[in-house]
C-alpha positions as CSV (number, residue, x, y, z in Angstrom):
1,M,-35.8,-54.2,-28.8
2,K,-36.7,-50.8,-30.2
3,K,-34.5,-48.6,-32.4
4,D,-34.7,-44.9,-33.3
5,Y,-35.9,-44.2,-36.9
6,I,-35.6,-40.7,-38.4
7,R,-37.8,-39.5,-41.2
8,T,-38.2,-36.1,-42.9
9,I,-41.7,-34.9,-43.6
10,K,-42.0,-32.4,-46.5
11,I,-45.0,-30.1,-45.9
12,P,-45.9,-27.3,-48.3
13,I,-46.4,-23.7,-47.1
14,H,-50.0,-22.7,-47.6
15,F,-50.7,-21.1,-51.0
16,R,-52.8,-18.4,-49.3
17,T,-49.8,-17.1,-47.3
18,T,-49.5,-13.3,-47.8
19,K,-46.8,-11.8,-49.9
20,S,-45.4,-9.8,-46.9
21,K,-44.9,-13.0,-45.0
22,L,-43.2,-14.7,-47.9
23,N,-40.9,-11.7,-48.4
24,K,-39.9,-11.9,-44.7
25,L,-39.3,-15.7,-45.1
26,D,-37.1,-14.9,-48.1
27,K,-35.1,-12.3,-46.2
28,I,-34.6,-14.7,-43.2
29,T,-33.3,-17.6,-45.4
30,A,-31.1,-15.2,-47.4
31,K,-29.5,-13.9,-44.1
32,L,-29.0,-17.5,-42.9
33,T,-27.3,-18.4,-46.2
34,Y,-25.0,-15.4,-45.9
35,C,-24.2,-16.2,-42.3
36,T,-23.4,-19.9,-43.1
37,R,-21.1,-18.8,-45.9
38,L,-19.2,-16.5,-43.6
39,F,-18.6,-19.4,-41.1
40,S,-17.7,-21.7,-44.1
41,D,-15.0,-19.2,-45.3
42,I,-13.5,-19.0,-41.7
43,I,-13.4,-22.8,-41.5
44,K,-11.7,-23.0,-44.9
45,E,-9.1,-20.3,-44.3
46,N,-8.2,-21.2,-40.7
47,K,-8.9,-25.0,-40.9
48,L,-11.1,-24.8,-37.8
49,I,-13.8,-27.4,-37.5
50,T,-15.2,-27.4,-33.9
51,R,-17.7,-25.2,-32.2
52,K,-15.2,-24.1,-29.6
53,D,-12.8,-22.8,-32.2
54,L,-15.5,-20.7,-34.0
55,V,-17.0,-19.1,-30.8
56,K,-14.5,-16.1,-31.1
57,F,-15.9,-15.3,-34.6
58,E,-19.6,-15.2,-33.6
59,K,-19.8,-11.5,-32.5
60,E,-18.0,-10.3,-35.7
61,I,-20.5,-12.3,-37.8
62,Q,-23.4,-11.1,-35.7
63,N,-22.4,-7.5,-36.4
64,K,-22.3,-8.2,-40.1
65,T,-25.6,-10.1,-40.4
66,K,-27.6,-8.6,-37.6
67,L,-29.0,-12.0,-36.7
68,N,-29.8,-13.1,-33.2
69,S,-27.5,-15.5,-31.3
70,A,-29.7,-18.6,-31.9
71,Y,-29.7,-18.1,-35.7
72,I,-25.9,-17.5,-35.6
73,Q,-25.3,-20.8,-33.8
74,Q,-27.6,-22.7,-36.1
75,S,-25.8,-21.3,-39.2
76,K,-22.5,-22.2,-37.5
77,D,-23.7,-25.8,-36.9
78,K,-24.7,-26.1,-40.5
79,A,-21.3,-25.0,-41.8
80,I,-19.5,-27.4,-39.4
81,W,-21.7,-30.4,-40.3
82,V,-21.1,-29.8,-44.1
83,W,-17.4,-29.4,-43.8
84,K,-17.1,-32.5,-41.5
85,S,-19.0,-34.5,-44.1
86,Y,-16.8,-33.1,-46.9
87,N,-13.6,-34.0,-45.0
88,K,-14.8,-37.5,-44.4
89,Q,-15.6,-38.0,-48.1
90,Y,-12.3,-36.5,-49.1
91,K,-10.3,-38.8,-46.9
92,K,-12.1,-41.8,-48.3
93,W,-11.5,-40.6,-51.9
94,K,-7.8,-40.0,-51.2
95,Y,-7.5,-43.5,-49.7
96,K,-9.1,-45.1,-52.8
97,L,-6.9,-43.0,-55.1
98,K,-3.8,-44.2,-53.4
99,K,-4.9,-47.8,-53.5
100,S,-5.7,-47.7,-57.2
101,E,-2.4,-46.3,-58.5
102,N,-1.6,-49.5,-60.3
103,N,-5.0,-49.5,-62.1
104,Q,-4.8,-46.6,-64.5
105,K,-8.4,-46.9,-65.7
106,Y,-9.9,-46.9,-62.3
107,Y,-7.4,-44.2,-61.1
108,N,-8.6,-41.8,-63.9
109,K,-12.2,-42.5,-63.0
110,L,-11.5,-41.6,-59.4
111,L,-9.8,-38.3,-60.4
112,K,-13.1,-37.2,-62.0
113,R,-15.0,-38.1,-58.8
114,K,-13.0,-35.9,-56.5
115,P,-15.4,-34.4,-53.9
116,S,-16.2,-30.7,-54.4
117,E,-15.8,-28.2,-51.5
118,P,-19.0,-27.1,-49.8
119,F,-21.0,-24.1,-50.9
120,L,-19.3,-23.5,-54.3
121,K,-22.6,-22.5,-56.0
122,S,-23.0,-19.0,-54.8
123,N,-26.6,-18.5,-56.1
124,N,-28.1,-21.4,-54.1
125,K,-29.6,-20.8,-50.7
126,I,-28.4,-23.0,-47.9
127,P,-31.1,-24.7,-45.8
128,V,-30.2,-24.3,-42.1
129,R,-31.6,-26.6,-39.4
130,L,-33.9,-24.6,-37.1
131,D,-34.7,-25.7,-33.5
132,C,-37.2,-24.6,-30.9
133,R,-35.2,-21.4,-30.2
134,T,-36.3,-19.9,-33.6
135,I,-39.2,-22.0,-34.8
136,N,-42.3,-23.7,-33.4
137,L,-45.0,-26.0,-34.9
138,K,-48.4,-24.8,-33.7
139,S,-51.2,-27.3,-33.9
140,N,-54.1,-28.8,-32.0
141,L,-52.9,-32.4,-32.8
142,K,-51.0,-32.8,-29.5
143,L,-47.6,-33.3,-31.2
144,K,-44.5,-34.3,-29.2
145,G,-41.1,-32.7,-28.8
146,N,-39.8,-29.2,-27.9
147,L,-40.6,-27.9,-31.3
148,A,-44.4,-28.5,-31.0
149,S,-46.8,-26.2,-29.2
150,N,-50.6,-26.0,-28.9
151,L,-52.7,-23.9,-31.2
152,K,-55.0,-22.0,-28.9
153,E,-57.8,-21.4,-31.4
154,D,-59.1,-23.5,-34.3
155,N,-58.5,-21.8,-37.7
156,K,-60.4,-22.6,-40.9
157,L,-57.4,-21.9,-43.1
158,S,-55.1,-24.6,-41.5
159,N,-54.7,-26.7,-38.4
160,L,-50.9,-26.6,-38.7
161,W,-48.8,-23.4,-38.5
162,I,-45.2,-22.3,-37.9
163,N,-44.2,-19.6,-35.5
164,L,-40.9,-18.2,-36.8
165,T,-38.5,-15.6,-35.3
166,T,-37.9,-12.7,-37.7
167,L,-34.9,-10.4,-38.1
168,K,-36.5,-7.9,-35.7
169,K,-35.9,-8.3,-32.0
170,Y,-38.8,-9.9,-30.1
171,S,-40.8,-10.1,-33.4
172,K,-42.3,-13.3,-34.8
173,I,-44.5,-14.3,-37.8
174,I,-47.0,-17.1,-37.9
175,I,-47.2,-18.9,-41.3
176,P,-49.9,-21.4,-42.3
177,L,-48.9,-24.8,-43.7
178,N,-50.9,-26.9,-46.2
179,P,-50.6,-30.5,-44.9
180,A,-52.3,-33.6,-46.3
181,K,-53.8,-36.3,-44.1
182,Y,-50.6,-38.3,-44.6
183,H,-48.4,-35.4,-43.2
184,L,-50.7,-35.1,-40.1
185,N,-50.7,-38.8,-39.4
186,K,-46.9,-39.0,-39.7
187,L,-46.5,-36.0,-37.3
188,K,-48.9,-37.5,-34.8
189,E,-47.1,-40.8,-34.9
190,A,-43.7,-39.2,-34.2
191,D,-42.1,-39.6,-30.8
192,K,-40.3,-36.3,-31.3
193,I,-40.1,-33.5,-33.8
194,S,-36.4,-32.4,-33.4
195,D,-35.8,-29.7,-36.0
196,C,-37.0,-28.1,-39.3
197,E,-35.7,-26.6,-42.5
198,L,-37.3,-24.0,-44.8
199,I,-36.6,-24.7,-48.5
200,N,-37.7,-22.9,-51.6
201,K,-38.0,-25.2,-54.7
202,N,-39.3,-23.8,-58.0
203,S,-40.7,-20.7,-56.3
204,K,-42.6,-22.8,-53.8
205,W,-41.9,-22.9,-50.1
206,F,-41.7,-26.2,-48.1
207,L,-41.1,-27.1,-44.4
208,Y,-38.9,-30.2,-43.9
209,A,-39.7,-31.5,-40.4
210,T,-37.3,-34.1,-38.9
211,C,-39.3,-36.7,-37.0
212,Q,-38.0,-39.4,-34.7
213,Y,-39.8,-42.7,-34.3
214,Q,-39.2,-45.8,-32.2
215,V,-39.5,-49.0,-34.3
216,S,-39.4,-52.5,-32.9
217,S,-36.6,-54.5,-34.5
218,Q,-37.8,-57.7,-36.3
219,Q,-35.8,-60.8,-37.0
220,I,-35.5,-61.7,-40.7
221,E,-37.2,-65.0,-41.5
222,K,-37.0,-65.2,-45.2
223,I,-35.1,-63.6,-48.1
224,R,-36.3,-63.6,-51.7
225,A,-34.0,-62.7,-54.6
226,I,-35.1,-61.9,-58.1
227,D,-33.0,-62.3,-61.3
228,L,-33.9,-61.5,-64.9
229,G,-32.4,-64.1,-67.3
230,I,-32.1,-65.1,-71.0
231,S,-33.4,-68.6,-71.0
232,R,-35.9,-67.9,-68.2
233,S,-37.6,-64.5,-68.2
234,I,-37.5,-64.3,-64.4
235,T,-36.2,-66.4,-61.6
236,T,-36.9,-66.0,-57.9
237,V,-35.1,-67.7,-55.0
238,L,-36.5,-68.0,-51.5
239,L,-34.0,-68.6,-48.6
240,E,-35.2,-69.8,-45.3
241,P,-33.0,-70.9,-42.3
242,G,-32.7,-74.6,-42.1
243,K,-34.7,-75.4,-45.2
244,N,-33.8,-76.4,-48.8
245,L,-33.5,-73.8,-51.6
246,N,-36.8,-73.1,-53.3
247,K,-36.7,-71.8,-57.0
248,N,-39.7,-70.5,-59.0
């Protein structure tokens, strides 16, 4: 029996990428952050959480941000996902708080752990998940998924590029990545590359590619537990079905 396994591969943007391309990248991610915050404010004010409810606000936000419809929908999905996650955590926290009313110490601890509302830090950029409508991974590695496309010519700078939609209509930029052998192997092994995020950390740009793998489920045969003790420095316990307990 096979199960789906999802893993994110972090690939650095090539250090020889031109300043003009990096500036465009910075402007795109800034617009996406602004767009996501606008949707977040609408969700908070109107208590709307579904795509259907937010459709009527898309044109208004598009006029403000000048983003294309694909970027608008991706920003909307990000805002919805974050608020759904927050609501789930908040309900769980509220339930625990109610249950611990008789335990004052634990109750006070829970009060300090109240979940924060999304996007409170105004200076931070919000990474938005981009799909095949706005980004493509170009390579000669024969990658799988709608996000992957073939690189027509071999390039000495890199064998992995991203083709990204810009803020101008029908305009795209192609940006080189700087993958290690590990990144390339993980991308080739993936059954599907579903989406990507562009993230700036410490003035360095990275592409986070979400890869899906199919892994065969294996039956657990043995379990080993390790404990650090006082009389004995370390104790290990091996558990096997139908056999006596083995201690070392």
